[in-house]
C-alpha positions as a Python dict, from the first residue, in 0.01 Angstrom:
ca = {
    (1, 'M'): (0, 0, 0),
    (2, 'A'): (-31, 78, -370),
    (3, 'A'): (-120, 429, -473),
    (4, 'P'): (-465, 457, -618),
    (5, 'T'): (-476, 484, -997),
    (6, 'T'): (-677, 754, -1167),
    (7, 'E'): (-847, 697, -1499),
    (8, 'R'): (-831, 971, -1762),
    (9, 'E'): (-1181, 1040, -1866),
    (10, 'T'): (-1250, 1120, -2230),
    (11, 'P'): (-1474, 1421, -2260),
    (12, 'A'): (-1811, 1329, -2394),
    (13, 'F'): (-1965, 1516, -2685),
    (14, 'T'): (-2333, 1559, -2715),
    (15, 'A'): (-2541, 1633, -3020),
    (16, 'G'): (-2514, 1988, -3136),
    (17, 'Q'): (-2158, 2042, -3017),
    (18, 'Q'): (-1876, 2100, -3270),
    (19, 'R'): (-1541, 1929, -3251),
    (20, 'T'): (-1241, 2077, -3430),
    (21, 'V'): (-987, 1833, -3573),
    (22, 'Q'): (-659, 1965, -3708),
    (23, 'L'): (-494, 1780, -3996),
    (24, 'D'): (-141, 1815, -4125),
    (25, 'G'): (-179, 1893, -4494),
    (26, 'T'): (186, 1946, -4576),
    (27, 'P'): (225, 1606, -4752),
    (28, 'L'): (-73, 1677, -4978),
    (29, 'V'): (0, 1790, -5333),
    (30, 'R'): (-242, 1971, -5558),
    (31, 'V'): (-326, 1763, -5865),
    (32, 'G'): (-145, 1910, -6164),
    (33, 'A'): (93, 2126, -5961),
    (34, 'R'): (421, 2190, -6139),
    (35, 'P'): (725, 2069, -5943),
    (36, 'G'): (1079, 2194, -5990),
    (37, 'L'): (1260, 2093, -6307),
    (38, 'F'): (1495, 1838, -6152),
    (39, 'Q'): (1221, 1699, -5930),
    (40, 'Y'): (1004, 1667, -6241),
    (41, 'I'): (1277, 1474, -6422),
    (42, 'A'): (1318, 1245, -6120),
    (43, 'E'): (944, 1178, -6109),
    (44, 'L'): (941, 1107, -6481),
    (45, 'W'): (1222, 854, -6433),
    (46, 'R'): (1015, 677, -6166),
    (47, 'F'): (735, 646, -6424),
    (48, 'R'): (961, 483, -6684),
    (49, 'H'): (795, 143, -6635),
    (50, 'F'): (452, 298, -6688),
    (51, 'I'): (576, 460, -7009),
    (52, 'Y'): (701, 128, -7145),
    (53, 'Y'): (400, -84, -7049),
    (54, 'D'): (152, 180, -7164),
    (55, 'S'): (331, 203, -7498),
    (56, 'R'): (340, -173, -7541),
    (57, 'S'): (-23, -230, -7445),
    (58, 'R'): (-155, 46, -7668),
    (59, 'S'): (64, -74, -7954),
    (60, 'S'): (-74, -427, -7919),
    (61, 'S'): (-434, -303, -7922),
    (62, 'Q'): (-400, -100, -8242),
    (63, 'N'): (-628, -227, -8520),
    (64, 'S'): (-760, -492, -8280),
    (65, 'M'): (-1116, -431, -8403),
    (66, 'D'): (-1026, -496, -8768),
    (67, 'S'): (-1062, -849, -8902),
    (68, 'M'): (-703, -843, -9032),
    (69, 'G'): (-575, -686, -8711),
    (70, 'R'): (-219, -559, -8703),
    (71, 'L'): (-160, -680, -9056),
    (72, 'W'): (-294, -344, -9170),
    (73, 'M'): (4, -176, -9007),
    (74, 'V'): (220, -344, -9271),
    (75, 'L'): (-26, -340, -9561),
    (76, 'N'): (-95, 35, -9540),
    (77, 'P'): (262, 150, -9617),
    (78, 'I'): (296, -119, -9885),
    (79, 'L'): (-18, 3, -10059),
    (80, 'Q'): (93, 366, -10024),
    (81, 'A'): (431, 284, -10175),
    (82, 'A'): (259, 107, -10464),
    (83, 'V'): (37, 410, -10531),
    (84, 'Y'): (327, 657, -10516),
    (85, 'F'): (538, 433, -10737),
    (86, 'T'): (266, 408, -11002),
    (87, 'I'): (161, 773, -11007),
    (88, 'F'): (483, 958, -10931),
    (89, 'G'): (759, 713, -11012),
    (90, 'Y'): (616, 561, -11331),
    (91, 'L'): (360, 804, -11477),
    (92, 'L'): (522, 1134, -11369),
    (93, 'E'): (873, 985, -11401),
    (94, 'T'): (1013, 1111, -11074),
    (95, 'H'): (1244, 808, -11086),
    (96, 'R'): (1475, 982, -11332),
    (97, 'G'): (1813, 1045, -11178),
    (98, 'V'): (1751, 807, -10887),
    (99, 'V'): (1943, 481, -10867),
    (100, 'N'): (1734, 190, -10735),
    (101, 'F'): (1423, 404, -10722),
    (102, 'L'): (1203, 128, -10580),
    (103, 'G'): (1423, 82, -10272),
    (104, 'Y'): (1458, 461, -10245),
    (105, 'L'): (1079, 498, -10243),
    (106, 'I'): (1012, 211, -10000),
    (107, 'I'): (1247, 356, -9739),
    (108, 'G'): (1096, 702, -9782),
    (109, 'V'): (732, 596, -9747),
    (110, 'F'): (779, 345, -9464),
    (111, 'T'): (1009, 563, -9254),
    (112, 'F'): (815, 885, -9296),
    (113, 'R'): (499, 705, -9193),
    (114, 'F'): (666, 638, -8857),
    (115, 'I'): (784, 1001, -8831),
    (116, 'Q'): (439, 1137, -8905),
    (117, 'G'): (268, 895, -8669),
    (118, 'A'): (503, 974, -8379),
    (119, 'V'): (454, 1352, -8409),
    (120, 'T'): (77, 1329, -8452),
    (121, 'S'): (25, 1080, -8171),
    (122, 'A'): (244, 1271, -7923),
    (123, 'S'): (80, 1604, -8007),
    (124, 'N'): (-267, 1465, -7927),
    (125, 'S'): (-159, 1280, -7611),
    (126, 'I'): (-275, 1544, -7360),
    (127, 'A'): (-592, 1660, -7534),
    (128, 'G'): (-697, 1299, -7593),
    (129, 'N'): (-648, 1190, -7230),
    (130, 'Q'): (-819, 1468, -7037),
    (131, 'K'): (-987, 1234, -6786),
    (132, 'V'): (-657, 1077, -6692),
    (133, 'V'): (-485, 1414, -6664),
    (134, 'Q'): (-762, 1553, -6441),
    (135, 'S'): (-783, 1249, -6214),
    (136, 'F'): (-425, 1151, -6133),
    (137, 'N'): (-112, 1326, -6019),
    (138, 'F'): (183, 1223, -6238),
    (139, 'P'): (433, 1396, -6469),
    (140, 'R'): (228, 1478, -6777),
    (141, 'A'): (533, 1443, -7002),
    (142, 'A'): (489, 1067, -6962),
    (143, 'L'): (197, 1082, -7206),
    (144, 'P'): (368, 1233, -7514),
    (145, 'I'): (680, 1024, -7450),
    (146, 'S'): (467, 711, -7421),
    (147, 'S'): (286, 800, -7745),
    (148, 'A'): (612, 842, -7937),
    (149, 'V'): (753, 515, -7800),
    (150, 'R'): (426, 341, -7888),
    (151, 'E'): (466, 444, -8252),
    (152, 'L'): (820, 305, -8250),
    (153, 'L'): (703, -30, -8110),
    (154, 'A'): (419, -40, -8362),
    (155, 'A'): (664, 34, -8644),
    (156, 'G'): (891, -256, -8547),
    (157, 'P'): (722, -515, -8775),
    (158, 'V'): (690, -248, -9043),
    (159, 'F'): (1063, -185, -9043),
    (160, 'V'): (1129, -558, -9069),
    (161, 'V'): (907, -576, -9379),
    (162, 'M'): (1079, -266, -9515),
    (163, 'A'): (1419, -433, -9481),
    (164, 'V'): (1296, -748, -9659),
    (165, 'L'): (1142, -547, -9943),
    (166, 'V'): (1452, -332, -9990),
    (167, 'Y'): (1680, -635, -9997),
    (168, 'A'): (1453, -834, -10232),
    (169, 'L'): (1313, -558, -10457),
    (170, 'G'): (1525, -252, -10390),
    (171, 'D'): (1726, -289, -10713),
    (172, 'Y'): (1435, -414, -10923),
    (173, 'Q'): (1441, -247, -11263),
    (174, 'I'): (1127, -134, -11443),
    (175, 'G'): (1164, 35, -11780),
    (176, 'D'): (1463, 268, -11795),
    (177, 'M'): (1518, 283, -11419),
    (178, 'V'): (1883, 282, -11319),
    (179, 'R'): (1983, -2, -11090),
    (180, 'E'): (2280, -117, -10883),
    (181, 'P'): (2293, -441, -10683),
    (182, 'V'): (2166, -410, -10324),
    (183, 'S'): (2387, -602, -10084),
    (184, 'L'): (2355, -678, -9715),
    (185, 'S'): (2642, -535, -9510),
    (186, 'W'): (2722, -392, -9168),
    (187, 'H'): (2618, -49, -9301),
    (188, 'W'): (2260, -161, -9244),
    (189, 'L'): (2320, -128, -8869),
    (190, 'L'): (2332, 250, -8910),
    (191, 'F'): (1954, 228, -8925),
    (192, 'F'): (1933, 192, -8546),
    (193, 'P'): (2114, 510, -8437),
    (194, 'A'): (1935, 702, -8711),
    (195, 'I'): (1593, 588, -8587),
    (196, 'A'): (1693, 654, -8225),
    (197, 'L'): (1784, 1014, -8311),
    (198, 'A'): (1463, 1044, -8512),
    (199, 'L'): (1262, 929, -8209),
    (200, 'M'): (1426, 1201, -7998),
    (201, 'V'): (1332, 1462, -8258),
    (202, 'M'): (973, 1342, -8280),
    (203, 'T'): (936, 1328, -7901),
    (204, 'G'): (1062, 1684, -7862),
    (205, 'L'): (837, 1818, -8138),
    (206, 'G'): (547, 1616, -7999),
    (207, 'M'): (583, 1773, -7654),
    (208, 'M'): (586, 2123, -7802),
    (209, 'L'): (279, 2054, -8012),
    (210, 'A'): (101, 1873, -7725),
    (211, 'R'): (101, 2196, -7525),
    (212, 'A'): (-25, 2391, -7827),
    (213, 'V'): (-306, 2141, -7900),
    (214, 'N'): (-407, 2142, -7533),
    (215, 'A'): (-443, 2521, -7546),
    (216, 'Y'): (-604, 2540, -7891),
    (217, 'Q'): (-771, 2229, -8032),
    (218, 'D'): (-764, 2377, -8383),
    (219, 'V'): (-387, 2333, -8394),
    (220, 'K'): (-430, 1961, -8462),
    (221, 'H'): (-574, 2045, -8806),
    (222, 'L'): (-270, 2259, -8883),
    (223, 'I'): (-48, 1968, -8778),
    (224, 'S'): (-218, 1745, -9034),
    (225, 'V'): (-151, 1999, -9308),
    (226, 'G'): (202, 2061, -9184),
    (227, 'T'): (300, 1694, -9187),
    (228, 'R'): (170, 1665, -9544),
    (229, 'I'): (388, 1958, -9651),
    (230, 'W'): (674, 1801, -9457),
    (231, 'F'): (620, 1478, -9653),
    (232, 'Y'): (666, 1648, -9989),
    (233, 'G'): (952, 1859, -9855),
    (234, 'S'): (1159, 1562, -9739),
    (235, 'A'): (1236, 1402, -10077),
    (236, 'V'): (1024, 1096, -9995),
    (237, 'I'): (914, 1025, -10352),
    (238, 'F'): (1163, 1218, -10564),
    (239, 'S'): (1529, 1310, -10576),
    (240, 'I'): (1663, 1623, -10411),
    (241, 'E'): (1858, 1690, -10729),
    (242, 'R'): (1539, 1827, -10883),
    (243, 'F'): (1600, 2141, -10679),
    (244, 'A'): (1968, 2177, -10764),
    (245, 'T'): (1904, 2517, -10923),
    (246, 'H'): (1735, 2653, -10608),
    (247, 'E'): (2003, 2690, -10342),
    (248, 'W'): (1760, 2803, -10072),
    (249, 'M'): (1550, 2489, -10122),
    (250, 'L'): (1859, 2270, -10101),
    (251, 'W'): (1957, 2448, -9778),
    (252, 'L'): (1614, 2374, -9630),
    (253, 'M'): (1637, 2011, -9737),
    (254, 'Y'): (1983, 1964, -9588),
    (255, 'H'): (1862, 2101, -9254),
    (256, 'N'): (1539, 1901, -9253),
    (257, 'P'): (1567, 1624, -8988),
    (258, 'A'): (1330, 1392, -9177),
    (259, 'Y'): (1538, 1418, -9493),
    (260, 'C'): (1854, 1351, -9292),
    (261, 'V'): (1704, 1029, -9151),
    (262, 'L'): (1594, 910, -9496),
    (263, 'D'): (1928, 996, -9656),
    (264, 'I'): (2126, 809, -9389),
    (265, 'I'): (1914, 494, -9421),
    (266, 'R'): (1909, 506, -9801),
    (267, 'H'): (2285, 531, -9825),
    (268, 'A'): (2327, 244, -9578),
    (269, 'W'): (2068, 9, -9728),
    (270, 'V'): (2035, 95, -10095),
    (271, 'Y'): (2383, 227, -10181),
    (272, 'D'): (2592, 34, -9923),
    (273, 'G'): (2778, 335, -9792),
    (274, 'F'): (2778, 637, -9565),
    (275, 'A'): (2569, 947, -9605),
    (276, 'D'): (2731, 1288, -9584),
    (277, 'P'): (2857, 1329, -9222),
    (278, 'Y'): (2677, 1662, -9215),
    (279, 'R'): (2349, 1466, -9209),
    (280, 'W'): (2451, 1315, -8875),
    (281, 'V'): (2549, 1657, -8740),
    (282, 'V'): (2217, 1813, -8838),
    (283, 'L'): (2014, 1518, -8711),
    (284, 'G'): (2206, 1511, -8381),
    (285, 'C'): (2153, 1885, -8327),
    (286, 'W'): (1783, 1846, -8398),
    (287, 'A'): (1758, 1548, -8163),
    (288, 'V'): (1921, 1721, -7865),
    (289, 'G'): (1779, 2066, -7933),
    (290, 'S'): (1418, 1965, -7993),
    (291, 'L'): (1413, 1724, -7697),
    (292, 'V'): (1554, 1980, -7451),
    (293, 'I'): (1350, 2275, -7577),
    (294, 'G'): (1034, 2067, -7616),
    (295, 'F'): (1069, 1926, -7266),
    (296, 'L'): (1117, 2273, -7112),
    (297, 'I'): (820, 2416, -7301),
    (298, 'F'): (602, 2123, -7195),
    (299, 'W'): (718, 2136, -6832),
    (300, 'H'): (649, 2510, -6813),
    (301, 'G'): (283, 2447, -6903),
    (302, 'E'): (237, 2155, -6662),
    (303, 'E'): (-31, 2330, -6455),
    (304, 'T'): (-244, 2415, -6761),
    (305, 'Y'): (-309, 2056, -6864),
    (306, 'G'): (-650, 1920, -6773),
    (307, 'R'): (-816, 2254, -6706),
    (308, 'E'): (-1179, 2287, -6805),
    (309, 'K'): (-1227, 2521, -7100),
}
């Protein structure tokens, strides 16, 4: 004879009674909490696809509202180069002492436009995306890195036009300008490692400035002024030989990462040779140093991003 089975009755709850439910909250993470450094790097690596696709999509949408679209990305530096050539190169005669001044100027204006855009865009990446920062839990460093990469992708067509202009017009002679034939050689490939190191520098500086702008919005105005000073202090539109009598100014120039990038590309494209190896040393030190220091500074302020002020 089978033993009788007993049913387990569920206690009934009536209106007015309270029922306590315990939840395990250990897997929950506070939005914006700062993880450990190596965990943060691992999380950032897992977001590498987001960084790429966000950069590409934002790059494609730039100037989408203008009737000429992305064509302005190429026309703007061409028009700027034309203005600088007319005012500084021709009227103020800054071309004196510079061989193939037109190619020298084109490389300076086009490349520095990318440098300025990468720093400015990365520095505003946190302050300009407050809703995203407040709503989602992800490594915030993805935003300034994505902004810098976006500027590189956007500058791709610009660099192609720059190469065509340098090859076609770089040795064009106007008036008493000194010229040497511009030839296409394997030295032109040095452009790629130079731009890669420049991107590392801009990303590191952008992360430092992103934390500063997030804390004090007024810093973005100082960045605008600073990049303008940086432009004139990087020999974009004149020769560094103008400061040969001021040793301290030459020292600053030689240790300026933007000038190092321009000098490397100019020697490779316009003069078919190598720049001083010291330019590579300085640029490499800036690339590694700024990226490491900028990343640590940004990571240390992870919990401050997105706070209401």
